[in-house]
N, C-alpha and C positions, 0 to 999 in steps of 0.2 A: 853609925847607920848609913848604909849606902843609898844614895839618891839616884833615882833613875834619870839618865841623861834626858835633856829636853827633847832631842830628836826622837828618842824612843817613845816618849809620852805623846809627842805629836803624831807619830805613826799609829799609836794605839787609838788615839782619838779619831784619826782619819779612817782607820779600819772599822771603828764602831759606826761612824757616820755613813761609810760606804755600805755597811751591812744593812743600814736602814734605807739606803737609797737604791739606785739601780744596780742590778747584778746581772752578770752574763747568764744566759740560759745554759743548762747542763751540757749541751752539745758544744759550747764554746768555752766552758770553764777552763779546761786544760789546754786551750789554744790561745788564751788571752794574751800571751807574750808574743804571739806571731804578728807579722805585718798585716794590718787591716786591709791595705790596698791589694796585696797579693791574694789574701783569703777571700775578700769580697769579690774580686774579679773571677776567681775560681768558682765561687757560688753562682754568679751570673751565667758563666759558661755552662755550668752543670744544669741550670734551668733552661738552657737553650736560647738565651736572649741573644739577639743579633748583635753584630758589631756596632751598628748604628745606635741601637738601644743602649748598649754599654757606654758608648761615647756620650750620648745624651744624658744618661744618669750621672756620669762622672763630672760633667760640666757643672751641673747643679749642686752635687754633693761637695765638690771642692770649695765652692763658694760658701756653702753652709758651714763647713769645717773652719774656713778662714774667718768667718764673721766674728769680730771681737766683742766681748762684753765690755761694759763701761769700766775703764781703768786698765784693761788688758792691752798688751802689746800685740801688734799684728804679727802673726807667725809667718815663717818663710815657706816656700813650696816644699823644701826638703823636710822641714819639721812636720808639715801637714802629711806628706806622703810616707814618712818613716814612722808614724805613730803605730803603736801596737793596738790590737783590738780593744784591750782593756783601757788604754789611754783614750782611744776614740770615744768609747762609751762614756768615760768620765767627762769628756769635753762637750759632747752633744746630748747629755742626758736630758730627758724631756722637759724638766721643770726648772732649769737654771736660767732660762730667758734667751738662750742663744737661738733656739728654734723660732721664738716670737720675733726677734730682731730680723732674722733671715727672711721669714715669711713677709714681714712688713716691707723689706727691701724689694720685694717682687711686685709692689703695688702698681708700677707703671708698665709692667709686662703685659703681653696679650693674654687673654683667658686660656688659650691653648698652651702657651709657654708655662703659665702658672700651674696649670693642671699637670703638665709633664714634670715640672720641678718637684711638686708635692708628691707625685707618684714615686719619684726616685727617693725622696727623703723617707717616705712611708715604708718603702721596700727595705731601705737600710735599717730603719728602726725595728722593723719586724725581724730582720736578720739578727739584730743585736738583742732580740727578746724583749723589746720595749713596745708599749702601746702608744699610739698617736694621741697626743693631748686632745681632750674633747673640746677645749675652748678654741683650738685652731681648726676651724671648719674649712673644708675645701670649697672654694668659690665655685658657683655654678657657671659653667662656660656658656656664654651667650650663643645663640644659634647663628652660626656664621656660614653663609653659603660659599662654596668653592668659587674662586675667581676664574673667570674665563675671558678670552679675548672676543671682541665683537667681530662680525664677519669682515668688516673693513680692516680692522687691525690685523686679523689673521691673514688676509690677502697681502697686506704690506709686509708682514713678517716673512711670508713665503717668497715674496719678490726679493726681499733683502737677502734671504738665504741663498736664492738662486744666483744672485749677483755677487755674493761674498767672495773675497779673495781666499778665505779659509776653505780648503777643499772638502772638509768634513761637515761644513755648516748645513748644506742642503740635505745630506743624508740624515743628520741628527734630527732636524726639524721634521722631515718627512716620516722618519721611523716612529718618533713619539706620537705624531698625529695619526699614524696608521696602526700602531700597536697598543698605545697607552702604557708603554713601558715606564717604570720608574727610572730616574736618571742613574741610580746605582745599578739597576738591572741592565740598562743599555750599555754602561761602561764595562760590565762584566761579561757581556754577550760574546760567546766564542764562535768562530767560523764553523766548528764542528757541531754547534747547536742549531745551525741554520739550514733549512731545506728550501732552496730557491724554487725547485720544481713544484713543491707542495705549497709554496707561499706561506711558510710557517717557521716558527723557531721555538725551541724549548728554553724556558727560563729555569735555570738550575739553581736550587737553593736561594729562592727569592725571599721576600719579606716573610718572616715566620718560619724560614727554613723549608718552604714548600716549592715544589716544581710545578710549572704550568705551561700550557701551550698558548702561544700568541700567534695571531694571523696577520698577514699584511697583503697589500695589493701589488699590482704590477709596478706602481710608482716606486715602491720601496725596492723591488727587484732591480729596476733600472738604476736606481741610485747606488745600490750595492755593487752592481756590475761595473759601473763607472768608477767607483772608488777602489775596487780591488787591485788594479795595477799599481797605483800609488801606495796603497796599504802594503802590498807584498814587497815593494821596493824599500819601504821603511823598516819592515820586520818580516823577512822571508820565512822565518822559522817559528814565530809565535802563533798563537791561536786566537788572540783577541781581535774582534772585528775593527774596533776603533783604536787607533794608535796615534801617538804624537809624532812630531818630526824626528825625534830621536829614537823612535821605535817602542817607547814604553806605552803601557795601557793608558787610555784617556781617563782622567779623574773627574769626579762630579764637579769640583770647583772650577776646573777648566771649562766644562760645559756651561756653567753659569756665567763665566766671563764671556764666553761666546754669545750667550743670550743677551748680555748687556750691550755688546757691540751691535748685534742685530736690532735691538730695540732702538739704539741710536740711529742706525741706518733707516729704520722704518718710521722714525719720528714719533715714537711712543715712549712714555716714561719707563725707565729701566725696571722699576718695581712691578710693572704690568706683565713683564715677560720672564717667565721661569720655566724650567722643564716641567714642573708640576702643573703649571697653568695650562701648558699644551696637553698634558695628560687629562686634565679636566675637560678641555675642549674635545678630546677624543671621546670621552664618556658621554657628554651632553649631545654630541653629534650623533652617536649611536642611538641614544634615547629618542631624539627628535626624528630619527629615520625609522622608528618603530621597533627597535630591539627591546627585548624584555629584560627586566632587572637581573634575573638569575644569570642570563648569558653575559651581561655586562659585568656582573660580580666575578664570574669566572675569568673573563678576559683581563680584568683589572687586578685579579689576585687578592680581592678583599676576603678576609676571614669571615666577616659577618655581612649579611645583606643589608643590615641597618646602616652600614657605612655607605653602601651604594645608593640607598634610598634618598640620600640628600640631593642627588641629581634630579629627582622628581621635582624638588622645590625650585631648582633652576628652570626647568621646563615650564612649570606653572608661572614663574615670574616672567619668562620670555613670552608666554601666551598672553599674559595680562598686558605686557608692553605692546605686543602686536595689536591686540584688541583696542587698546587706548589710542594708538596711532591711527588705526582704521576709523574709529569713531570720530576722532578729531578732524580727519580729512573729510568725512561725511558731513560733519557739522559746518565746516568751512565752505563746502560745496553748496550746501543749502542756503547759507548766508549770502553767497555771491550772486 
């Protein structure tokens, strides 16, 4: 009598177990042998997710996939990225404990980072046709107000930018404070998108793939005009407004390094100064000068006015601080 080889028996058992466990959805059944990385990237592109969102998703997902179960060896980057769709599902199926370990590893992260990581994992699980485990609840993100610079700090940053040896520093700081541009939008801004006579620029394919109009003052016009001769010398044929010494387009990381240097020169902690903090200062400044939320929403390029409404909290907080200081001064005067 022929005995079935051990490997064949093992395969049959695995198939039965797999049939009772997670299975790919019909749309992926015949693609299970394909690269998960290529297929998932294509899916995100088809959904219109921005490059920044795709990068953010992949940072968290690669960490999830690499997370070892007790007794497992750590996989290499090559092993992680070369898995097929079916192999990926087998590795991160919802109830083998890997998701739990990964979520627990996020405990020291900020609420917003945890929220972003879980959103990425949930998106991947949905793509694989799996439901998110009910016991892994999403932590509620605490209400965190956008950081802004004080008037004194802002003055010091402007002075540092004006005195900086980096010829682009003054323009970058002035433009963000004048327009509220995201750093990626500023780096992507083309000369052909700018109308100096109209004091405006078009942001093409901004966050969410949307175009929008931004406005600026004569201060920005003056900074651009002062920058153009050097910019044209660095890259006479390109269209990017901001270019490096070698003529390439300025990158977001380069702008943040510039912010770090300006923070040092201004005598404030590096973490206090980022391009996004300057964007927040732009928004709160408009609100405090009487601009309505809908107008600020359009200028910032927010998809939802709920995102813009958080700046009301900052203004309320500022109002309370002003009132408290005024009351303290009045009490001190009465006591003297």
